[in-house]
PAFIDREN-342510 format. One record per residue (C-alpha): x, y, z; residue in three letters. Coordinates in nm, 2 decimals. Layout:
<nodes>
+--------+--------+--------+------+
!     c1 !     c2 !     c3 ! code !
+--------+--------+--------+------+
!      X !      Y !      Z !  ALA !
...
+--------+--------+--------+------+
</nodes>
This chain:
<nodes>
+--------+--------+--------+------+
!     c1 !     c2 !     c3 ! code !
+--------+--------+--------+------+
!  -0.65 !  -1.88 !   1.19 !  UNK !
!  -0.69 !  -2.06 !   0.87 !  UNK !
!  -0.42 !  -2.30 !   0.99 !  UNK !
!  -0.43 !  -2.26 !   1.36 !  UNK !
!  -0.28 !  -2.55 !   1.55 !  UNK !
!  -0.26 !  -2.74 !   1.22 !  UNK !
!   0.02 !  -2.98 !   1.31 !  UNK !
!   0.10 !  -3.18 !   1.62 !  UNK !
!   0.43 !  -3.01 !   1.71 !  UNK !
!   0.36 !  -2.65 !   1.61 !  UNK !
!   0.03 !  -2.67 !   1.82 !  UNK !
!   0.26 !  -2.68 !   2.12 !  UNK !
!   0.46 !  -2.37 !   2.01 !  UNK !
!   0.20 !  -2.09 !   1.95 !  UNK !
!   0.45 !  -1.80 !   1.92 !  UNK !
!   0.60 !  -1.98 !   1.61 !  UNK !
!   0.26 !  -2.10 !   1.47 !  UNK !
!   0.17 !  -1.92 !   1.15 !  UNK !
!  -0.21 !  -1.89 !   1.13 !  UNK !
!  -0.29 !  -1.68 !   0.82 !  UNK !
!  -0.12 !  -1.52 !   0.52 !  UNK !
!  -0.27 !  -1.23 !   0.32 !  UNK !
!  -0.13 !  -1.08 !   0.00 !  UNK !
!  -0.32 !  -0.82 !  -0.21 !  UNK !
!  -0.27 !  -0.50 !  -0.41 !  UNK !
!  -0.34 !  -0.23 !  -0.15 !  UNK !
!  -0.68 !  -0.06 !  -0.22 !  UNK !
!  -0.56 !   0.28 !  -0.10 !  UNK !
!  -0.21 !   0.26 !  -0.24 !  UNK !
!  -0.25 !   0.05 !  -0.56 !  UNK !
!   0.11 !   0.09 !  -0.66 !  UNK !
!   0.20 !  -0.13 !  -0.35 !  UNK !
!   0.13 !  -0.48 !  -0.23 !  UNK !
!   0.04 !  -0.55 !   0.13 !  UNK !
!   0.17 !  -0.88 !   0.28 !  UNK !
!   0.04 !  -0.99 !   0.62 !  UNK !
!   0.15 !  -1.29 !   0.83 !  UNK !
!  -0.03 !  -1.37 !   1.15 !  UNK !
!   0.10 !  -1.57 !   1.44 !  UNK !
!   0.00 !  -1.68 !   1.79 !  UNK !
!  -0.35 !  -1.82 !   1.74 !  UNK !
!  -0.66 !  -1.82 !   1.95 !  UNK !
!  -0.56 !  -1.53 !   2.18 !  UNK !
!  -0.81 !  -1.46 !   2.46 !  UNK !
!  -0.79 !  -1.08 !   2.50 !  UNK !
!  -0.80 !  -1.10 !   2.88 !  UNK !
!  -0.45 !  -1.26 !   2.87 !  UNK !
!  -0.28 !  -1.10 !   3.17 !  UNK !
!  -0.06 !  -1.07 !   3.35 !  UNK !
!   0.17 !  -1.21 !   3.08 !  UNK !
!   0.01 !  -1.07 !   2.77 !  UNK !
!   0.09 !  -1.21 !   2.43 !  UNK !
!   0.41 !  -1.11 !   2.24 !  UNK !
!   0.63 !  -1.23 !   1.95 !  UNK !
!   0.91 !  -1.48 !   2.04 !  UNK !
!   1.24 !  -1.32 !   2.09 !  UNK !
!   1.40 !  -1.65 !   1.99 !  UNK !
!   1.20 !  -1.70 !   1.67 !  UNK !
!   1.30 !  -1.59 !   1.32 !  UNK !
!   0.99 !  -1.47 !   1.14 !  UNK !
!   1.00 !  -1.44 !   0.76 !  UNK !
!   0.78 !  -1.34 !   0.47 !  UNK !
!   0.90 !  -1.48 !   0.14 !  UNK !
!   0.84 !  -1.37 !  -0.22 !  UNK !
!   0.92 !  -1.59 !  -0.53 !  UNK !
!   0.91 !  -1.38 !  -0.85 !  UNK !
!   1.04 !  -1.64 !  -1.10 !  UNK !
!   0.82 !  -1.95 !  -1.02 !  UNK !
!   1.09 !  -2.19 !  -0.89 !  UNK !
!   0.94 !  -2.23 !  -0.54 !  UNK !
!   1.24 !  -2.06 !  -0.37 !  UNK !
!   1.25 !  -1.71 !  -0.22 !  UNK !
!   1.40 !  -1.43 !  -0.43 !  UNK !
!   1.31 !  -1.17 !  -0.17 !  UNK !
!   1.25 !  -1.23 !   0.20 !  UNK !
!   1.17 !  -0.99 !   0.48 !  UNK !
!   1.30 !  -1.11 !   0.82 !  UNK !
!   1.17 !  -0.99 !   1.15 !  UNK !
!   1.36 !  -1.04 !   1.49 !  UNK !
!   1.21 !  -0.92 !   1.82 !  UNK !
!   1.35 !  -0.81 !   2.15 !  UNK !
!   1.15 !  -0.77 !   2.48 !  UNK !
!   1.27 !  -0.50 !   2.72 !  UNK !
!   1.16 !  -0.47 !   3.08 !  UNK !
!   1.17 !  -0.13 !   3.25 !  UNK !
!   1.12 !  -0.28 !   3.60 !  UNK !
!   1.19 !  -0.65 !   3.68 !  UNK !
!   1.05 !  -0.61 !   4.03 !  UNK !
!   0.68 !  -0.58 !   3.94 !  UNK !
!   0.44 !  -0.84 !   3.81 !  UNK !
!   0.25 !  -0.57 !   3.61 !  UNK !
!   0.26 !  -0.53 !   3.24 !  UNK !
!   0.18 !  -0.17 !   3.29 !  UNK !
!   0.18 !   0.05 !   3.61 !  UNK !
!  -0.06 !   0.31 !   3.47 !  UNK !
!  -0.23 !   0.42 !   3.15 !  UNK !
!  -0.03 !   0.36 !   2.83 !  UNK !
!  -0.07 !   0.68 !   2.63 !  UNK !
!   0.22 !   0.65 !   2.39 !  UNK !
!   0.46 !   0.39 !   2.26 !  UNK !
!   0.73 !   0.53 !   2.49 !  UNK !
!   0.50 !   0.56 !   2.80 !  UNK !
!   0.69 !   0.52 !   3.13 !  UNK !
!   0.39 !   0.33 !   3.25 !  UNK !
!   0.44 !   0.05 !   3.00 !  UNK !
!   0.68 !  -0.20 !   3.16 !  UNK !
!   0.71 !  -0.49 !   2.91 !  UNK !
!   0.78 !  -0.35 !   2.57 !  UNK !
!   0.88 !  -0.52 !   2.25 !  UNK !
!   1.10 !  -0.39 !   1.96 !  UNK !
!   1.20 !  -0.54 !   1.63 !  UNK !
!   1.44 !  -0.52 !   1.34 !  UNK !
!   1.34 !  -0.56 !   0.97 !  UNK !
!   1.59 !  -0.70 !   0.73 !  UNK !
!   1.54 !  -0.76 !   0.35 !  UNK !
!   1.72 !  -1.04 !   0.17 !  UNK !
!   1.72 !  -0.99 !  -0.21 !  UNK !
!   1.89 !  -1.29 !  -0.38 !  UNK !
!   2.06 !  -1.37 !  -0.05 !  UNK !
!   2.20 !  -1.02 !   0.01 !  UNK !
!   2.09 !  -0.87 !   0.35 !  UNK !
!   2.00 !  -0.51 !   0.41 !  UNK !
!   1.86 !  -0.38 !   0.74 !  UNK !
!   1.56 !  -0.16 !   0.66 !  UNK !
!   1.47 !  -0.06 !   1.02 !  UNK !
!   1.58 !  -0.14 !   1.37 !  UNK !
!   1.45 !  -0.07 !   1.73 !  UNK !
!   1.10 !  -0.03 !   1.59 !  UNK !
!   0.84 !  -0.04 !   1.87 !  UNK !
!   0.54 !  -0.27 !   1.87 !  UNK !
!   0.22 !  -0.15 !   2.02 !  UNK !
!   0.11 !  -0.30 !   2.35 !  UNK !
!  -0.17 !  -0.55 !   2.38 !  UNK !
!  -0.52 !  -0.40 !   2.42 !  UNK !
!  -0.57 !  -0.44 !   2.79 !  UNK !
!  -0.88 !  -0.22 !   2.86 !  UNK !
!  -1.01 !   0.14 !   2.89 !  UNK !
!  -0.79 !   0.23 !   3.19 !  UNK !
!  -0.47 !   0.08 !   3.06 !  UNK !
!  -0.50 !   0.15 !   2.69 !  UNK !
!  -0.76 !   0.42 !   2.66 !  UNK !
!  -0.68 !   0.52 !   2.30 !  UNK !
!  -0.58 !   0.19 !   2.15 !  UNK !
!  -0.65 !   0.29 !   1.79 !  UNK !
!  -0.40 !   0.57 !   1.83 !  UNK !
!  -0.13 !   0.34 !   1.97 !  UNK !
!  -0.18 !   0.11 !   1.67 !  UNK !
!  -0.15 !   0.39 !   1.43 !  UNK !
!   0.17 !   0.51 !   1.59 !  UNK !
!   0.31 !   0.16 !   1.55 !  UNK !
!   0.30 !   0.19 !   1.17 !  UNK !
!   0.65 !   0.28 !   1.07 !  UNK !
!   0.79 !   0.41 !   0.74 !  UNK !
!   1.10 !   0.25 !   0.60 !  UNK !
!   1.33 !   0.35 !   0.31 !  UNK !
!   1.20 !   0.30 !  -0.04 !  UNK !
!   0.83 !   0.38 !   0.04 !  UNK !
!   0.78 !   0.07 !   0.26 !  UNK !
!   0.55 !   0.07 !   0.56 !  UNK !
!   0.56 !  -0.19 !   0.84 !  UNK !
!   0.36 !  -0.29 !   1.14 !  UNK !
!   0.41 !  -0.57 !   1.40 !  UNK !
!   0.17 !  -0.62 !   1.69 !  UNK !
!  -0.17 !  -0.73 !   1.81 !  UNK !
!  -0.47 !  -0.72 !   1.58 !  UNK !
!  -0.83 !  -0.85 !   1.59 !  UNK !
!  -0.86 !  -1.19 !   1.43 !  UNK !
!  -1.01 !  -1.13 !   1.09 !  UNK !
!  -1.04 !  -1.49 !   0.98 !  UNK !
!  -1.40 !  -1.60 !   1.04 !  UNK !
!  -1.49 !  -1.97 !   1.06 !  UNK !
!  -1.74 !  -2.20 !   1.24 !  UNK !
!  -1.47 !  -2.42 !   1.40 !  UNK !
!  -1.73 !  -2.59 !   1.62 !  UNK !
!  -1.92 !  -2.71 !   1.32 !  UNK !
!  -1.63 !  -2.78 !   1.08 !  UNK !
!  -1.45 !  -3.02 !   1.32 !  UNK !
!  -1.77 !  -3.18 !   1.45 !  UNK !
!  -1.76 !  -3.41 !   1.15 !  UNK !
!  -1.84 !  -3.13 !   0.91 !  UNK !
!  -2.18 !  -3.06 !   1.07 !  UNK !
!  -2.22 !  -2.73 !   0.88 !  UNK !
!  -2.51 !  -2.55 !   1.04 !  UNK !
!  -2.67 !  -2.42 !   0.71 !  UNK !
!  -2.69 !  -2.78 !   0.59 !  UNK !
!  -2.73 !  -2.96 !   0.92 !  UNK !
!  -3.06 !  -3.13 !   0.82 !  UNK !
!  -2.87 !  -3.29 !   0.53 !  UNK !
!  -2.61 !  -3.45 !   0.75 !  UNK !
!  -2.59 !  -3.83 !   0.77 !  UNK !
!  -2.70 !  -3.83 !   1.13 !  UNK !
!  -3.05 !  -3.71 !   1.03 !  UNK !
!  -3.09 !  -3.93 !   0.73 !  UNK !
!  -3.25 !  -3.65 !   0.53 !  UNK !
!  -3.18 !  -3.56 !   0.17 !  UNK !
!  -3.38 !  -3.24 !   0.13 !  UNK !
!  -3.29 !  -2.88 !   0.22 !  UNK !
!  -3.46 !  -2.74 !   0.53 !  UNK !
!  -3.43 !  -2.41 !   0.71 !  UNK !
!  -3.07 !  -2.29 !   0.73 !  UNK !
!  -2.91 !  -2.20 !   1.07 !  UNK !
!  -2.65 !  -1.93 !   1.07 !  UNK !
!  -2.29 !  -2.02 !   1.14 !  UNK !
!  -2.12 !  -1.93 !   1.47 !  UNK !
!  -1.79 !  -1.75 !   1.44 !  UNK !
!  -1.55 !  -1.92 !   1.68 !  UNK !
!  -1.29 !  -1.65 !   1.64 !  UNK !
!  -1.53 !  -1.35 !   1.70 !  UNK !
!  -1.37 !  -1.23 !   2.02 !  UNK !
!  -1.01 !  -1.34 !   1.97 !  UNK !
!  -0.68 !  -1.17 !   1.87 !  UNK !
!  -0.37 !  -1.25 !   1.68 !  UNK !
!  -0.02 !  -1.10 !   1.64 !  UNK !
!   0.03 !  -0.96 !   1.29 !  UNK !
!   0.35 !  -0.88 !   1.09 !  UNK !
!   0.24 !  -0.66 !   0.80 !  UNK !
!   0.46 !  -0.49 !   0.53 !  UNK !
!   0.35 !  -0.28 !   0.24 !  UNK !
!   0.60 !  -0.27 !  -0.05 !  UNK !
!   0.60 !  -0.09 !  -0.39 !  UNK !
!   0.51 !  -0.35 !  -0.65 !  UNK !
!   0.81 !  -0.26 !  -0.86 !  UNK !
!   1.04 !  -0.38 !  -0.58 !  UNK !
!   0.88 !  -0.73 !  -0.58 !  UNK !
!   0.89 !  -0.81 !  -0.96 !  UNK !
!   1.15 !  -0.89 !  -1.21 !  UNK !
!   1.25 !  -0.58 !  -1.41 !  UNK !
!   1.03 !  -0.48 !  -1.70 !  UNK !
!   0.67 !  -0.37 !  -1.77 !  UNK !
!   0.41 !  -0.63 !  -1.67 !  UNK !
!   0.05 !  -0.66 !  -1.78 !  UNK !
!  -0.23 !  -0.89 !  -1.66 !  UNK !
!  -0.14 !  -1.17 !  -1.90 !  UNK !
!   0.24 !  -1.16 !  -1.83 !  UNK !
!   0.35 !  -1.43 !  -1.59 !  UNK !
!   0.62 !  -1.19 !  -1.46 !  UNK !
!   0.34 !  -0.99 !  -1.30 !  UNK !
!   0.27 !  -1.29 !  -1.06 !  UNK !
!   0.44 !  -1.33 !  -0.73 !  UNK !
!   0.43 !  -1.63 !  -0.49 !  UNK !
!   0.41 !  -1.55 !  -0.12 !  UNK !
!   0.45 !  -1.75 !   0.20 !  UNK !
!   0.56 !  -1.71 !   0.55 !  UNK !
!   0.78 !  -1.92 !   0.78 !  UNK !
!   0.90 !  -1.93 !   1.14 !  UNK !
!   1.23 !  -2.08 !   1.24 !  UNK !
!   1.40 !  -2.18 !   1.57 !  UNK !
!   1.76 !  -2.25 !   1.65 !  UNK !
!   1.84 !  -2.62 !   1.67 !  UNK !
!   1.97 !  -2.62 !   2.02 !  UNK !
!   1.78 !  -2.51 !   2.33 !  UNK !
!   1.94 !  -2.50 !   2.67 !  UNK !
!   1.74 !  -2.49 !   2.99 !  UNK !
!   1.94 !  -2.34 !   3.27 !  UNK !
!   1.87 !  -2.39 !   3.64 !  UNK !
!   1.80 !  -2.02 !   3.70 !  UNK !
!   1.50 !  -2.03 !   3.46 !  UNK !
!   1.68 !  -1.89 !   3.17 !  UNK !
!   1.65 !  -2.04 !   2.82 !  UNK !
!   1.94 !  -2.01 !   2.58 !  UNK !
!   1.90 !  -2.09 !   2.21 !  UNK !
!   2.20 !  -2.15 !   1.98 !  UNK !
!   2.29 !  -2.32 !   1.65 !  UNK !
!   2.15 !  -2.27 !   1.30 !  UNK !
!   1.79 !  -2.19 !   1.24 !  UNK !
!   1.55 !  -2.47 !   1.14 !  UNK !
!   1.20 !  -2.40 !   0.99 !  UNK !
!   0.92 !  -2.52 !   1.22 !  UNK !
!   0.62 !  -2.35 !   1.06 !  UNK !
!   0.51 !  -2.22 !   0.72 !  UNK !
!   0.19 !  -2.11 !   0.55 !  UNK !
!   0.06 !  -1.98 !   0.22 !  UNK !
!  -0.28 !  -2.10 !   0.10 !  UNK !
!  -0.53 !  -2.12 !   0.39 !  UNK !
!  -0.61 !  -2.46 !   0.53 !  UNK !
!  -0.35 !  -2.64 !   0.32 !  UNK !
!  -0.17 !  -2.82 !   0.59 !  UNK !
!  -0.47 !  -2.82 !   0.82 !  UNK !
!  -0.71 !  -3.00 !   0.59 !  UNK !
!  -0.51 !  -3.16 !   0.30 !  UNK !
!  -0.20 !  -3.30 !   0.47 !  UNK !
!  -0.25 !  -3.62 !   0.68 !  UNK !
!  -0.15 !  -3.62 !   1.05 !  UNK !
!   0.16 !  -3.83 !   0.99 !  UNK !
!   0.31 !  -3.58 !   0.75 !  UNK !
!   0.21 !  -3.24 !   0.89 !  UNK !
!   0.53 !  -3.18 !   1.09 !  UNK !
!   0.74 !  -3.28 !   0.79 !  UNK !
!   0.54 !  -3.04 !   0.57 !  UNK !
!   0.61 !  -2.75 !   0.81 !  UNK !
!   0.99 !  -2.81 !   0.79 !  UNK !
!   1.01 !  -2.81 !   0.41 !  UNK !
!   1.02 !  -2.53 !   0.15 !  UNK !
!   0.74 !  -2.49 !  -0.11 !  UNK !
!   0.97 !  -2.63 !  -0.38 !  UNK !
!   0.93 !  -2.98 !  -0.21 !  UNK !
!   0.55 !  -2.98 !  -0.23 !  UNK !
!   0.56 !  -3.23 !  -0.52 !  UNK !
!   0.59 !  -3.48 !  -0.23 !  UNK !
!   0.24 !  -3.40 !  -0.13 !  UNK !
!   0.07 !  -3.39 !  -0.47 !  UNK !
!  -0.16 !  -3.68 !  -0.42 !  UNK !
!  -0.32 !  -3.52 !  -0.11 !  UNK !
!  -0.41 !  -3.22 !  -0.33 !  UNK !
!  -0.54 !  -3.40 !  -0.63 !  UNK !
!  -0.73 !  -3.66 !  -0.42 !  UNK !
!  -0.82 !  -3.48 !  -0.10 !  UNK !
!  -0.97 !  -3.67 !   0.18 !  UNK !
!  -1.24 !  -3.41 !   0.24 !  UNK !
!  -1.38 !  -3.47 !  -0.11 !  UNK !
!  -1.45 !  -3.83 !  -0.02 !  UNK !
!  -1.59 !  -3.74 !   0.32 !  UNK !
!  -1.85 !  -3.49 !   0.19 !  UNK !
!  -2.06 !  -3.76 !   0.01 !  UNK !
!  -2.04 !  -3.98 !   0.32 !  UNK !
!  -2.14 !  -3.71 !   0.56 !  UNK !
!  -2.42 !  -3.58 !   0.34 !  UNK !
!  -2.55 !  -3.89 !   0.16 !  UNK !
!  -2.73 !  -3.82 !  -0.17 !  UNK !
!  -2.64 !  -3.45 !  -0.17 !  UNK !
!  -2.31 !  -3.48 !  -0.37 !  UNK !
!  -2.37 !  -3.77 !  -0.61 !  UNK !
!  -2.15 !  -3.63 !  -0.89 !  UNK !
!  -1.87 !  -3.57 !  -0.65 !  UNK !
!  -1.91 !  -3.92 !  -0.51 !  UNK !
!  -1.88 !  -4.06 !  -0.87 !  UNK !
!  -1.57 !  -3.85 !  -0.93 !  UNK !
!  -1.41 !  -3.98 !  -0.61 !  UNK !
!  -1.51 !  -4.34 !  -0.68 !  UNK !
!  -1.34 !  -4.31 !  -1.02 !  UNK !
!  -1.02 !  -4.19 !  -0.86 !  UNK !
!  -1.01 !  -3.89 !  -1.09 !  UNK !
!  -0.73 !  -3.65 !  -1.01 !  UNK !
!  -0.84 !  -3.30 !  -0.92 !  UNK !
!  -0.65 !  -3.09 !  -1.18 !  UNK !
!  -0.85 !  -2.79 !  -1.07 !  UNK !
!  -0.72 !  -2.81 !  -0.71 !  UNK !
!  -0.36 !  -2.87 !  -0.84 !  UNK !
!  -0.39 !  -2.55 !  -1.04 !  UNK !
!  -0.55 !  -2.34 !  -0.77 !  UNK !
!  -0.31 !  -2.44 !  -0.50 !  UNK !
!   0.02 !  -2.56 !  -0.65 !  UNK !
!   0.08 !  -2.39 !  -0.99 !  UNK !
!  -0.16 !  -2.10 !  -1.02 !  UNK !
!  -0.44 !  -2.08 !  -1.28 !  UNK !
!  -0.31 !  -2.06 !  -1.64 !  UNK !
!  -0.45 !  -1.82 !  -1.90 !  UNK !
!  -0.76 !  -1.93 !  -2.08 !  UNK !
!  -0.94 !  -2.09 !  -1.79 !  UNK !
!  -1.09 !  -1.78 !  -1.62 !  UNK !
!  -1.15 !  -1.50 !  -1.88 !  UNK !
!  -0.92 !  -1.21 !  -1.83 !  UNK !
!  -0.72 !  -1.38 !  -1.55 !  UNK !
!  -0.41 !  -1.58 !  -1.48 !  UNK !
!  -0.18 !  -1.62 !  -1.18 !  UNK !
!   0.03 !  -1.91 !  -1.31 !  UNK !
!   0.39 !  -1.94 !  -1.20 !  UNK !
!   0.49 !  -2.23 !  -1.42 !  UNK !
!   0.53 !  -2.61 !  -1.37 !  UNK !
!   0.69 !  -2.62 !  -1.02 !  UNK !
!   0.44 !  -2.76 !  -0.77 !  UNK !
!   0.45 !  -2.53 !  -0.47 !  UNK !
!   0.20 !  -2.41 !  -0.21 !  UNK !
!   0.23 !  -2.03 !  -0.25 !  UNK !
!  -0.02 !  -1.75 !  -0.23 !  UNK !
!  -0.01 !  -1.64 !  -0.59 !  UNK !
!  -0.09 !  -1.28 !  -0.67 !  UNK !
!  -0.12 !  -1.12 !  -1.01 !  UNK !
!   0.00 !  -0.77 !  -0.92 !  UNK !
!  -0.13 !  -0.62 !  -1.25 !  UNK !
!  -0.49 !  -0.68 !  -1.15 !  UNK !
!  -0.61 !  -0.36 !  -0.97 !  UNK !
!  -0.82 !  -0.36 !  -0.65 !  UNK !
!  -1.19 !  -0.41 !  -0.70 !  UNK !
!  -1.42 !  -0.11 !  -0.66 !  UNK !
!  -1.68 !  -0.35 !  -0.52 !  UNK !
!  -1.50 !  -0.64 !  -0.36 !  UNK !
!  -1.68 !  -0.97 !  -0.35 !  UNK !
!  -1.57 !  -1.19 !  -0.05 !  UNK !
!  -1.61 !  -1.50 !  -0.28 !  UNK !
!  -1.32 !  -1.37 !  -0.49 !  UNK !
!  -1.28 !  -1.53 !  -0.83 !  UNK !
!  -1.58 !  -1.77 !  -0.79 !  UNK !
!  -1.78 !  -1.46 !  -0.72 !  UNK !
!  -1.66 !  -1.28 !  -1.03 !  UNK !
!  -1.40 !  -1.06 !  -0.84 !  UNK !
!  -1.06 !  -1.12 !  -1.00 !  UNK !
!  -0.88 !  -0.92 !  -0.72 !  UNK !
!  -0.98 !  -1.18 !  -0.46 !  UNK !
!  -0.88 !  -1.53 !  -0.34 !  UNK !
!  -0.72 !  -1.73 !  -0.49 !  UNK !
!  -0.56 !  -1.43 !  -0.66 !  UNK !
!  -0.38 !  -1.35 !  -0.34 !  UNK !
!  -0.61 !  -1.31 !  -0.04 !  UNK !
!  -0.77 !  -1.00 !   0.11 !  UNK !
!  -0.86 !  -0.97 !   0.48 !  UNK !
!  -1.23 !  -1.00 !   0.42 !  UNK !
!  -1.22 !  -1.29 !   0.17 !  UNK !
!  -1.45 !  -1.58 !   0.26 !  UNK !
!  -1.18 !  -1.85 !   0.21 !  UNK !
!  -1.37 !  -2.12 !   0.40 !  UNK !
!  -1.67 !  -2.10 !   0.17 !  UNK !
!  -1.45 !  -2.07 !  -0.14 !  UNK !
!  -1.24 !  -2.38 !  -0.05 !  UNK !
!  -1.54 !  -2.58 !   0.06 !  UNK !
!  -1.71 !  -2.52 !  -0.28 !  UNK !
!  -1.39 !  -2.59 !  -0.47 !  UNK !
!  -1.34 !  -2.93 !  -0.29 !  UNK !
!  -1.71 !  -3.01 !  -0.34 !  UNK !
!  -1.65 !  -2.99 !  -0.72 !  UNK !
!  -1.76 !  -2.64 !  -0.81 !  UNK !
!  -1.43 !  -2.56 !  -0.98 !  UNK !
!  -1.37 !  -2.89 !  -1.16 !  UNK !
!  -1.56 !  -2.78 !  -1.48 !  UNK !
!  -1.28 !  -2.52 !  -1.53 !  UNK !
!  -1.05 !  -2.81 !  -1.64 !  UNK !
!  -1.32 !  -3.07 !  -1.74 !  UNK !
!  -1.61 !  -2.92 !  -1.92 !  UNK !
!  -1.80 !  -3.25 !  -1.92 !  UNK !
!  -1.83 !  -3.25 !  -1.54 !  UNK !
!  -2.16 !  -3.12 !  -1.39 !  UNK !
!  -2.12 !  -3.00 !  -1.03 !  UNK !
!  -2.38 !  -3.10 !  -0.78 !  UNK !
!  -2.62 !  -2.82 !  -0.70 !  UNK !
!  -2.50 !  -2.82 !  -0.34 !  UNK !
!  -2.14 !  -2.75 !  -0.45 !  UNK !
!  -2.22 !  -2.39 !  -0.53 !  UNK !
!  -2.42 !  -2.35 !  -0.20 !  UNK !
!  -2.21 !  -2.52 !   0.06 !  UNK !
!  -2.08 !  -2.29 !   0.33 !  UNK !
!  -2.02 !  -2.26 !   0.70 !  UNK !
!  -2.27 !  -1.98 !   0.71 !  UNK !
!  -2.05 !  -1.69 !   0.79 !  UNK !
!  -1.95 !  -1.36 !   0.62 !  UNK !
!  -1.72 !  -1.07 !   0.70 !  UNK !
!  -2.01 !  -0.91 !   0.89 !  UNK !
!  -1.95 !  -1.18 !   1.15 !  UNK !
!  -1.62 !  -1.01 !   1.25 !  UNK !
!  -1.72 !  -0.77 !   1.53 !  UNK !
!  -1.41 !  -0.55 !   1.50 !  UNK !
!  -1.46 !  -0.49 !   1.13 !  UNK !
!  -1.16 !  -0.40 !   0.92 !  UNK !
!  -0.96 !  -0.09 !   0.86 !  UNK !
!  -0.96 !   0.09 !   0.52 !  UNK !
!  -0.58 !   0.16 !   0.54 !  UNK !
!  -0.27 !  -0.03 !   0.64 !  UNK !
!  -0.25 !  -0.27 !   0.83 !  UNK !
!  -0.62 !  -0.33 !   0.75 !  UNK !
!  -0.69 !  -0.58 !   1.03 !  UNK !
!  -0.91 !  -0.43 !   1.29 !  UNK !
!  -0.83 !  -0.29 !   1.64 !  UNK !
!  -0.78 !  -0.59 !   1.88 !  UNK !
!  -1.05 !  -0.68 !   2.13 !  UNK !
!  -0.97 !  -0.55 !   2.48 !  UNK !
!  -0.95 !  -0.78 !   2.78 !  UNK !
!  -1.19 !  -0.56 !   2.98 !  UNK !
!  -1.46 !  -0.56 !   2.71 !  UNK !
!  -1.46 !  -0.93 !   2.62 !  UNK !
!  -1.68 !  -1.06 !   2.48 !  UNK !
!  -1.73 !  -0.75 !   2.26 !  UNK !
!  -2.07 !  -0.58 !   2.31 !  UNK !
+--------+--------+--------+------+
</nodes>
């Protein structure tokens, strides 16, 4: 949900609304990369009788750029089809669902996976079943088993999953959108007129009992790169990843309740780096941003190099961020944010690391595939000394809210300007949450996001 409901039009179309993208070298299969795209935000588990599902009329895609031009060299397309066993019952299931072909499961969904490599399509798998939603102990008594059965093997050593998962993105939405009233720093907020640290309050995870729908694919690294041998310092080891959803341009509403879609597909949603459209792009441009490819992101450069939130932090927390305030007042362009979000970080800035894709300005999740998984992952990623974490791709447990808050507050600006001294609060600002605030936890194997919360047991005990 790092970009849930982030633009006016897509907020009205949740089945096409991309909420999170993850890209990481698989910890249990380090010769592969796992790519995850989440859709359908803020799912209350008790969502019957019409439980959540992918859109049959939506084209879902995960894109990979392996030459740094901001255009996809490889895309994985997903199309879904819903099949009803019995149209004369209102029930999603008429008894316990014990397998993916259970006769008790009435509303099932299947999908086709197609790869496009330099524009050439190849169907990798068809009629692949999704798991059901997690209804409760009577309807889905062994949900973990149903989820495991929905992991399918495709040619070339590829694994794929599409279905409901527990929301793994943790964020204090209530605090963030209440004028940045971050609970650990509440006594520093402008409304209190205080400029000293006081006792910190923990954050409240607004997504703690919610689900999403995930499309996950695990691919051998060699299939994603240009040919050759690639080390950590080689730009050819770096891929750019993003997801998109598209709808056909014509939608016909028939009098019998049927909806017919026709015409060419038009992109209505995209996502790579978390919170990019949600926090950096102004309201009047958000829908336009969703319709464009990453190669056009030069149009939005000023919103990255002079982000609105950087000017709001000193106003919301007076006296807490004086050096950031001076930086904003001087109109200094944030070259650090441009590198992190639009080009990748060049060699020589972070010792032993680079994920640079060249000069093209494009919002892509950049991953250096030559950096192995960490034996002791730090959820703060690179700013926590863990080169396998965000913004080198993104793992499911990475604390992207804290990382991006600290970056915008100025903690990363010394990487490109050694003379700048970050405010003390820049390395402390947080919404007060960690991966421990995700009740479901995470899986150690593909598809990594946890078992979805059940409607019967919500909120989770």
